[in-house]
C-alpha positions in Angstrom: 107.5 75.2 80.6 105.9 78.4 79.4 107.3 81.7 80.4 105.2 83.6 82.9 103.4 80.5 84.3 105.9 79.6 86.9 105.6 80.4 90.6 107.1 83.9 90.3 105.8 84.8 86.8 103.3 87.6 86.2 100.7 85.3 84.6 100.7 82.9 87.5 97.2 82.0 88.7 98.0 83.0 92.3 100.0 86.0 91.3 97.5 88.5 92.8 97.8 87.0 96.3 101.2 88.8 97.1 100.0 92.3 96.4 96.7 91.7 98.3 98.5 90.3 101.3 100.9 93.2 101.3 98.0 95.6 101.2 96.3 93.8 104.0 99.6 93.9 106.1 99.9 97.6 105.7 96.2 98.2 106.4 96.6 96.0 109.6 99.8 98.0 110.6 97.8 101.3 110.2 94.8 100.1 112.1 97.0 98.9 114.9 98.8 102.3 115.1 95.5 104.0 115.2 94.2 101.8 118.0 97.4 102.3 120.0 97.1 106.0 119.7 93.5 106.0 120.7 94.3 103.7 123.7 97.1 106.0 125.0 94.9 109.2 124.4 92.1 107.6 126.4 94.5 106.4 129.1 95.8 109.9 129.5 92.3 111.4 129.6 91.2 109.0 132.3 94.1 109.8 134.6 93.3 113.5 134.1 89.5 112.9 134.8 90.3 111.2 138.1 92.2 114.3 139.2 89.3 116.6 138.1 86.8 114.4 139.9 88.9 114.8 143.2 89.1 118.5 142.6 85.3 118.7 142.1 84.8 116.8 145.4 87.2 119.1 147.2 85.3 122.2 145.8 81.9 120.7 146.9 83.4 120.1 150.5 84.8 123.6 150.5 81.5 125.2 149.5 79.7 123.2 152.2 77.6 121.2 149.8 78.8 117.9 151.4 79.8 117.1 155.0 83.0 115.6 156.2 81.9 112.1 156.5 80.5 112.1 152.7 83.8 113.8 151.6 86.0 111.1 153.3 83.8 108.3 151.9 83.9 109.7 148.4 87.5 110.5 148.5 88.4 106.8 149.5 86.2 105.7 146.5 88.2 107.9 144.1 91.5 106.8 145.4 
């Protein structure tokens, strides 16, 4: 057997697979972290936007732009 042509040698025909798979693994981990961060940021914004929608509804009712029936209906929709 020649040196370097075994399964672990540097001259092995499939010797490039290991580094490529390692790079693919770290790219997948990085992409996964980015998606998780984006998910949590969107989720926190959505809960904040629901509160602001309810506040906008309260302001419209307080200004007299909408009646009590419409206010109650839309408040139930937002809850």
